[in-house]
N, C-alpha and C positions, 0 to 999 in steps of 0.2 A: 770507166772498162767496158769491155767486150761481150756477153755473154754468150754469142755464133758458138755451140760445140759445150759450152763447159753447161753444171748443174748447179738446180735453186733447193735448196729447202722451204717448203711454208709452213706454219702448225699454226693449225684454228684454220684449217687454206679450205673447207666447205664448203664452210658459209662468211658474208659481214666480209671483212676490210682486209682477209685472212683467201676468197675469196676473187677480191678484186686484182691483189696481186699479181696472185694464181695468175687470173688471166694475162694478166700486165706481165711475167714473165717468158710466159711461152711465146707473145706477137712481141717479145725479143728478145727472141731467139734461143734462151734458155729450156734447158729439160728439168720438168717444173716437178719432186716429188708436196703431193701435199702429206700433210698430217694431217689428221684431226681422228674423233674416237671411233671407238669400230661400226655404231647405231651411227653417229652422222650419214651425210649422203656422199660419202669422199670418192667410194668407189663412181656414181653416174659423173660426180663434175668433171670426175677430171679426164672417165671416159669419152664425156664433149666437147673440153675443152684441149680435148692434148695432154694430160697430165698419167703420172704414176699415183695410186693411192696405194698409199703403208698405215692401216691405224693404227696411230697412236699415242702415248700418254703420255705427256711429257713429262707427268713427274715421277714414270719408267725409262730405267738404262739403259733396260734389254730393250723398250718398245725404241726409243728413242737411235740405240745401235741400230738399230734393222733400219731407220731411217736412212742415219746417213750412209749407209753402207751400203742400198741399196742408192740412191743419188752420184756416190761415189762412185756406184759401178756403171750410170749410164753419161759423165763422163766429171772432168775436177770442180769438186764443191766449192763455187765460188760465193754464190750468196746465200746466205740464211734469210730468213724473217718471221721471226713472233710475231701469233699473231694469237696462237689460244690463251682466250684467260675466261674467267670467267667475272661474274659480280653476285652481289647481294649487298639490299640493306635490313640491316641487324642495329640498333642499338641496344649501346652498352648496359642500359638499364632498360628496362624492358616496362609497359606498363601496366603491370602483375608489380611493379616493385624487383623484380627480379633481376639479374645478373645474364647475363643471354652465355648459351653456352657457349663456352670456349673449343668445343671441333669445327664449327662453322667460319670462326680467325681462319684457325689453324688452313683449314681445306683453304680458302680465300690465298691467301697467301702461300699458303706450299702452291698453285697450281699457278698461279700468277709474278710469284717471286724466283717460287726455287723450281718453277718446272722452267723457265725460264733462262736462269743460267744453269738447267742441265744440259738443257735444249746446245749451248754456248760452250758451255765446258767438252762438248764431242768434237760437235761440227768443229771448231780449233783447229780438234788436234789435229782434225782432217785437211782442215783447214794446211794446217804450217809445210805439208807436204805438197805442197801447189807451185808450180813456180808464175814467178812474178807474172799476169798484169795487167798494161801500162802502170805499172808503180804497185796493181794491187797483189796479195792471194787469194785474199776473202774480204766482203766486206757484209762482220751480222749489224739489222737493223732490229732496235727491238719496239715493243709498243705498250709506253706505258699512259697518261691520260692526264685532262685539267686535270685532272681531283685533284694529279699531286700537289698541286702545287694551291686547287679552292673547292677540297674536299669538303662537305656535306655534311649538315648530322647524320648519323643510322651507313655512314663511308668507315667507322673507321678501318678496319677488312679491306677493304675494295685500296679506300686510299694509302693504308703504309704501304701495300704490298706493291701499286705504282709510285712511287716516291721513292718503293726501294729499285725497283726498273730503271728509273733515272739516276737513281745514284751512283748507282754502279758502273753507269753509261761508262763517266772519264777514267776509272782506278781499268774500267778494259782494256780499252784504246792505247793507254802511257804502255801498258805492259804488255797488248800486242802489237805496238810499234816496233816490236822489230822483228817482229815479223809478219810486215807488210803488209797487218791485218787492222779495215778499221772498223767503229762501232758509230752509233749513230742511235740515238731513239728519236720519236717523234712518240706527242704527246698530242691523239687527237681531243678535242669537242667533240658534238655533238654530233655523230656519222649516225644513216639510216642504218644501222642492222639487226637483225634479231633483238639484240637485246632492247633498241629503242622498240624494235615492234611491239612489245610487249605493253608498248603501256596506250594511256587512250587513249583518240587521235587528239579532246581542246590540250589533254597536258603535253602533247607533241606538238601541239601549232604554239601551249606556249611562251612552252622554251624555244621553239625556235625566232618568238619572236623577240629572245632574251642573247639573239645574236649580236652586236652591231651588226656586220656585214663583210658577206650576204646576211639577210638574216631566215639561212630554210637548213636542215639540218647536212652535209654536207653530202657526199655519193664515196659509192669508196674507189671507185674509179683513182681521183681528183686522191685520198690519201696514196693507190697505188700508183699516183704522176711526181707522187713525195719521194715511196724509193725508190723509181728510176730514176728523179735528179740527187740522191746520195747517191746509187750508183756509177752515177756519167760524173758527179766530180770531188773528183782523187781529193782536195781539200777538205773538204765536210768530215770532220773524225772528235769522234768525243766531248759530241751538241746533243741536246735533248731538244729539237722542234715543235714549236705550238703550232695546231694549227686546228686554230677553235675561230676565223672569221671573229677575230677577240672576241669574247667570249671569256668573261669571269663571273665562277661562279657566284650565285650571289647567296648568302647565309637565308638558308631556313632552318 
């Protein structure tokens, strides 16, 4: 699908996978709206790459509506890429023998899964009014994780949230088919983002060595390449694509 004159909305666009995607979409001719929290670097990043920043909590219907309307004012909203997400490592039973705080689980699922759904429902409402271009009215790309399939100890919240994103991909694609809107999910492995940057260097090297090939963290630009390919290829729909160098997370 040709993006010239179209708008695109990227959540979590101030850093990591979202920023890499926003840069690529701007380069491909889209008028990009970066959605991220008000305390992020979104305003500076948007000015740097030629995008528009809208402070957004993806769990807020009002915030997302404002972002969608801002994008639609720039041009027909044809692409939405959901990269906003948070991670936490909390065991169900802690070392003290006590159960984890339910609020931790709820927060992860609310941002990663409910927030993604919130963005999709409001963006799709606008997309259905578009005239088709190259057979599509719009493309929605979501971000899951290899954790959805290979979740590790301490990841029940993150894993279930990302499994939920992967799980709703096909039913959404089937529902939106009559509107000529495609829905595709990417499940990245280890990428060079802020989440990875919080780990000690020794841990990063150990994790990189576990990736069969290439044995290194992915670059956000490579995630963006996958997004661009999905947008261009009209036959990709209802699928979750692992982007992970063939890694399968070990049990630990």
